[in-house]
N, C-alpha and C positions, 0 to 999 in steps of 0.2 A: 572524678565526676561520675555520678550514678545516673543511670537511665531512669526516667520517670514517665511512664505512659499514662498516668492517671488523668492527664488533661486531654487525652485523645478523644474520649467520648464527647466532650463539649464542642470539639471542632469537626467531628465526624460529618455532620451535614454539609459543611463547606467542602470537605474532601470528596464526599459522595457526588456533589454537584459537579465538581471538577472532573471526577471520573466519568460521569455520564457524558460530559462534553467531549472528553477524550475518546470515548467509545463512539459517539456520534460522528466525530471527525474521521476517525479511523475507518469506520464502516463506509462512510460516504466516499472517501478517497479510494478505497478498494473497489467499491461498486462502479465508480466512474473510470478509474485507471485500468481496470481489467479489460473491458471491451476496447478501450483506446489502445491498450497494449497489444491485443490480438490484431487490431487493424494495422498498427505500426509494424508488427512482425510480418504480416502478409505483404505490406507495401515495400518492405525492405527487399523483397524478391520479385517486385513488379517487373513486367516486361519492359516498360519504358525506362530508359536510363536516367532521364531527368527526374523521374519520381524517386528512383532509388537514391540518386544524389541528394535530392531535397530531404528525404527522410534521414539519410545518413548525417547530413549537416545539422538538422534539428536535434538528432540524437546526441551528436557531439556537443552542441550548445547546452542542452538541458542536463546532460550528464556531467558536463564540465564546469558549469556555473554553480557556485555554492547555493544550496537550497534556501538559505536565509535571504540571499539576494533576490531569488525568484519570488519569495514571499513578500519582500519589500516592494518589488516591482508591481505585483498584483494589488497591493494595498495602496501604494502611493502614486503609481504611474497610471493605472487604469482610469482614475478620475479625470486625468487630462484628456482621455479619449472619450469622455462622456459617460463612463461606466462607474457609478459609485455604488460600492457594496459594503455591507457590514463586515466586521472582522472575520466571522466564521465562514461566510461564503467566499471571501477573498482567500483565506487559508485553504479552503477546499479546492478552489480552482488552481492555486499555485501548486499545492502538493500533488493533485491529480495530474497536472501537466508534466511534472518531471518524473513522477513515479510510473507513468505510462511507458516511458522509454526503458525503465528498468524491468518492468513486467514484460516488455516486448522481447528482451533478451532471453528471458525464461521461456516464453512461447516459441521463439525461434529455435531454441534447443529442442523443444518438443516436436516442432514441425520437421526439423531435420532428421528426427528419429523415425519418421514415417516414410516408407519407401515411395518413390515417385509412382510406382506401379499402382498404388492405391488410387491416386487421382485419375490415372489413365483408365483403370477398370471402372471407376464411377462414371467417367464420361462415356465409356462404351455402353454402360447400362442406361444412359440417358438422364442421369441425375444432374440437377442444376448445381453450379458451383457452391451456392449457399447451402443446399441440402447435403452436398458432399462434405463440406467443412463441418457442419453441425453434427451430422449423424455418423460420419466415418472417420474423418481426420482428427478432429478435436478430442474425441474419446481416447484415441491412441496416443495423443501427446501427453496425457496425464502423468504416466510414470516418469518421463524425462523432465517434464516441466514443473511438476509439483514441488520438489525440494527447493529449487531456486525461487519459485513463486512464493512459497511460504516464507522463505528467508527475507524476501523483499517486503512481504506483508508485515513482518515484525519490524522492519525498518520504518514502515508507515507509522506504526504505533509509537515507536520511539521518536520519530520525527515530529509528532504532534506537539512535543514540548517547545519546538521552535515557534509555534503559533502564539505563544505568550508574548513574543516580540511585537505583535500587532494587536495586543489586548484581547486575545481569545482566552476566556477564563477556564482553561483546561487544567489537568491535574497538577502539573508542576507549578503553574501560576497560583492555583489555590493553596498548594503547600507553602509557597513563599509567603502568601498573605497571612496564613494562620500562624506560622512559626514566628512571625514578627509580633503577633499579638500574644502568643503563649510564652515566648522567650525560651522555647524548647525546640530549637531547630533540628537537632540530631534525631530526636524521637519522631518528629513529624516527617523528616526525610526518610527515615527507616520505614515508616508506615507507607509513604508514597511509593518507595521502591518495592515494597511487598505487593502493593496493588498492581504496579507495572508488571511484576513477575507473574502474577496470576493471569493478567490479561495476555501476556506473552505466551504462557502455557496454553491458553485457550486457542490462540492462533496457531500454535504448533500441533494441536490435536488433529486437524485434517491430514497433515503429513504422516503422523503416527498411524492413523487409521488406514490411510492409503497404502503405506508400506506393508501393513499387516494383510490388507486385502490382496496386494500383489504377491506377497509370500504364499498365501493360501492358493492363489491361482497357479503359481509355479509348482506347488506341491501336488496339485491334482493332475498335472501333466505327466 
């Protein structure tokens, strides 16, 4: 069997539309799950024991249940609660919900790397907790949090393929539709895999740049 990519240009618009949906879903989930993950990471160390227990239980549930089941719950169960959403918003809510708890672990690792004395010094200077977090603590968490955070971000990209199960027309769904028409499944899947690889490389770029920046800072000391 010989590979024949001559038919790819004719189906490229469909693959491009699927790629744009994949990018849209990935960006939306990362933008929503990131602040949620920071909040979860902070609440895991809350003074109130019941808050810590609640967050730990939610983390156990969302990280233990298969993502596809969470996706089905958002799409099929939420209408019973009076919330009817289109496939893309449903997938965004579902993926943001469980990815927030994965991002939280990355941020917890970053927060643990910051000495407690930083919080105490900020309080002594009269800084509010929010200002302390944004201006002092979070910037220092980047070296420790960035590698696992970027790793989870790439999982978001790959996880968008699950959205095809609820009729989101993302890249893998588009690839399946077009190779049924072209009868060249292998070639279409290779092209789709190449697109995913490029998008994955773009997500890994911040980690690469962050590591180079950290290396330059260490070299100056």
